[in-house]
C-alpha positions in Angstrom: -20.0 -24.7 -16.9 -17.4 -22.6 -15.8 -17.8 -21.2 -12.4 -17.1 -17.5 -11.8 -16.4 -15.2 -8.5 -17.0 -11.5 -9.1 -15.0 -8.9 -7.1 -16.6 -5.5 -7.1 -14.7 -2.4 -6.2 -15.4 1.1 -4.8 -12.7 3.0 -3.0 -10.4 0.0 -3.3 -13.3 -2.1 -0.8 -14.9 -5.6 -1.9 -18.6 -4.1 -2.3 -22.1 -5.4 -3.7 -24.9 -3.0 -5.0 -28.5 -4.2 -5.1 -29.8 -4.2 -8.9 -27.1 -1.8 -9.5 -27.8 1.0 -7.6 -24.9 2.9 -6.5 -26.7 4.1 -2.9 -27.7 0.6 -2.0 -24.1 -1.4 -1.6 -22.7 -3.6 1.0 -19.5 -3.9 2.0 -18.0 -7.4 2.7 -14.3 -6.9 3.1 -11.8 -4.2 3.3 -9.2 -6.0 1.1 -10.2 -7.5 -2.2 -6.5 -9.8 -2.4 -7.6 -11.3 0.3 -11.1 -12.3 -0.8 -9.3 -13.0 -4.4 -6.6 -15.6 -2.2 -10.1 -17.1 -0.3 -11.6 -18.0 -3.8 -8.4 -19.4 -4.9 -7.4 -21.5 -2.1 -10.8 -22.9 -2.6 -9.8 -24.1 -6.0 -11.4 -21.6 -8.0 -9.3 -20.9 -10.9 -11.2 -17.7 -12.5 -12.3 -13.8 -11.6 -14.6 -11.2 -12.5 -13.1 -7.9 -10.7 -15.3 -5.0 -11.4 -14.0 -1.6 -11.3 -17.4 0.2 -10.2 -15.6 3.7 -9.4 -14.2 3.5 -13.0 -17.4 2.3 -14.7 -19.3 5.0 -12.9 -16.3 7.8 -13.5 -15.9 6.3 -17.7 -12.1 5.9 -16.4 -10.3 3.4 -14.6 -9.9 3.8 -10.9 -8.1 0.8 -9.9 -5.2 -0.2 -11.3 -3.5 -1.1 -8.1 -5.9 -3.5 -7.4 -5.7 -5.7 -10.5 -2.2 -5.7 -10.7 -2.3 -6.7 -6.9 -4.2 -9.8 -7.9 -2.7 -10.9 -10.6 0.6 -11.0 -9.0 0.0 -12.4 -6.0 -3.1 -15.3 -7.7 -2.9 -17.5 -10.2 -6.5 -16.4 -11.1 -7.7 -16.1 -15.0 -9.0 -12.8 -14.7 -11.2 -11.0 -16.4 -11.3 -6.9 -15.8 -14.0 -4.4 -16.6 -15.0 -0.5 -15.3 -14.1 2.5 -17.5 -11.8 1.4 -20.3 -12.4 3.3 -23.2 -9.8 3.1 -25.8 -6.6 0.7 -26.5 -4.0 2.1 -24.2 -6.3 1.1 -21.2 -6.9 -2.1 -22.9 -3.5 -3.0 -23.3 -2.5 -1.5 -19.8 -5.0 -4.0 -18.3 -3.8 -6.8 -20.1 0.0 -5.9 -19.0 -1.6 -5.7 -15.3 -2.7 -8.9 -15.4 -6.1 -9.5 -17.0 -6.6 -12.0 -19.4 -9.5 -10.5 -20.9 -11.5 -7.2 -20.6 -15.3 -6.6 -20.5 -16.1 -3.4 -22.8 -20.0 -2.7 -22.4 -20.7 1.1 -22.5 -18.2 1.3 -25.6 -20.1 -1.1 -27.9 -23.3 0.8 -27.7 -21.6 4.6 -27.5 -18.9 4.3 -29.5 -19.1 1.2 -32.1 -16.3 2.3 -34.8 -13.8 2.2 -31.2 -15.0 -1.2 -29.8 -14.7 -2.7 -33.2 -11.8 -1.7 -33.9 -10.9 -3.2 -30.0 -12.1 -5.9 -31.0 -10.2 -6.6 -34.5 -6.5 -5.3 -32.7 -6.8 -7.6 -29.2 -9.3 -10.5 -30.4 -12.2 -12.1 -29.4 -10.6 -14.2 -27.1 -9.4 -11.1 -25.1 -12.6 -9.0 -25.9 -15.8 -10.0 -23.9 -18.9 -8.1 -24.6 -20.5 -7.0 -21.6 -24.0 -6.7 -22.4 -25.9 -5.3 -19.0 -30.1 -5.1 -19.4 -33.0 -4.2 -17.6 -36.6 -4.8 -19.4 -34.7 -6.1 -22.4 -33.1 -3.0 -23.2 -29.3 -2.0 -22.4 -27.9 -0.2 -19.9 -25.0 1.7 -20.2 -22.3 3.5 -17.4 -22.1 1.3 -14.8 -26.0 0.7 -15.3 -26.4 5.0 -14.7 -28.1 5.1 -18.2 -30.5 3.3 -20.1 -30.9 3.3 -23.5 -34.0 2.0 -26.0 -31.7 -0.7 -27.6 -32.9 -4.2 -27.3 -30.5 -6.4 -26.2 -31.0 -9.6 -28.4 -30.5 -7.6 -31.8 -27.7 -6.0 -30.3 -26.0 -9.4 -29.6 -27.0 -10.6 -32.9 -25.2 -7.5 -34.5 -22.2 -7.7 -33.2 -22.0 -11.5 -33.1 -21.4 -10.9 -37.2 -18.7 -8.6 -36.2 -16.5 -11.2 -34.3 -17.6 -11.0 -30.7 -17.4 -14.5 -29.3 -18.1 -14.4 -25.8 -20.8 -12.1 -24.1 -21.2 -11.1 -20.1 -24.9 -10.5 -19.8 -26.6 -9.1 -16.6 -30.1 -8.9 -15.7 -29.8 -5.6 -13.7 -32.9 -6.1 -12.0 -31.8 -9.7 -10.8 -28.7 -8.7 -9.7 -27.5 -8.5 -5.8 -31.3 -9.6 -5.3 -30.4 -13.5 -4.9 -34.1 -14.2 -6.4 -32.7 -16.5 -9.2 -31.0 -15.2 -12.2 -33.2 -14.1 -15.5 -33.6 -17.9 -16.9 -35.8 -16.8 -19.8 -33.6 -14.2 -20.7 -30.4 -16.2 -21.3 -32.3 -19.2 -22.5 -33.4 -16.7 -25.2 -29.9 -15.7 -26.2 -28.8 -19.2 -26.1 -31.2 -19.6 -28.8 -30.7 -16.8 -30.9 -26.9 -15.8 -30.8 -24.2 -18.5 -31.0 -22.1 -17.2 -28.8 -20.7 -18.2 -25.5 -22.7 -16.6 -23.0 -21.4 -15.6 -19.4 -24.5 -15.1 -17.3 -24.7 -13.0 -14.1 -27.3 -11.4 -11.8 -29.5 -13.0 -9.1 -27.8 -16.5 -8.3 -29.0 -17.7 -4.8 -28.3 -21.3 -4.7 -26.4 -24.0 -6.4 -29.2 -25.2 -8.2 -29.5 -21.9 -10.0 -26.1 -22.6 -11.7 -27.2 -26.1 -12.6 -29.8 -24.5 -14.3 -28.2 -21.6 -16.2 -25.8 -24.6 -17.6 -28.8 -26.6 -18.5 -30.0 -23.8 -20.3 -26.9 -23.4 -22.4 -24.6 -21.3 -20.7 -20.8 -21.2 -20.5 -20.0 -19.7 -17.6 -22.0 -17.8 -14.8 -20.8 -15.1 -12.3 -21.5 -15.5 -8.6 -21.0 -13.0 -5.8 -23.9 -11.5 -3.3 -24.8 -15.3 -2.9 -20.8 -16.1 -1.6 -20.6 -12.7 0.6 -24.2 -14.0 2.0 -23.2 -17.5 2.5 -26.0 -19.1 0.7 -23.4 -20.6 -1.6 -20.5 -21.8 0.4 -17.2 -22.0 -1.3 -16.6 -25.7 -0.1 -19.7 -26.1 -2.4 -18.3 -24.3 -5.5 -15.1 -25.9 -4.9 -17.0 -29.3 -5.9 -17.9 -27.6 -9.1 -14.9 -26.7 -10.2 
């Protein structure tokens, strides 16, 4: 299973939210580049880079951070937050991202999302599916829909999606363990490469996600709070 540390950006700083609440944020390191270099020095190869300002505004705000990290590290970056059209997808890829995660667009503008999926390919476009109580949330988790998660993923699999990054909002940033039943249910229902995100607090959580069929796992607050060390992760990479 691929381990993907996360850097969430607000005002150019590394932060972590609790349960997707922008008012409940912790600032961990002023320099996202320094944090990315720290990950790379530990032998980590991937990075989940999220522009929270962009997700909230509906337009990317942190292009410079993406460019800095991509130019100064060899990390395989997936980038998300505020991307809405082909020009922005192309800019993200040209700026050094290997993949782009699109979430709100698939729900709010499905024809546009399908066009981007077909234009750039399923190896570059990852479907971001953020959920609470089994229902999709959009716009940086600020809006919850009435759309059930699993049928939504099944629909997009039939249209060509092959990678899904799924975050259970109620678990994110809480260090209380991932939504194992949710991810196991997705793995059994939709044959995508599933990237689990939210709630990882211990190495045992990662091992269980792997046993449940997850292709990769995103880890954030556990690293910043020290419940999982970089040395422990380097042993898994």
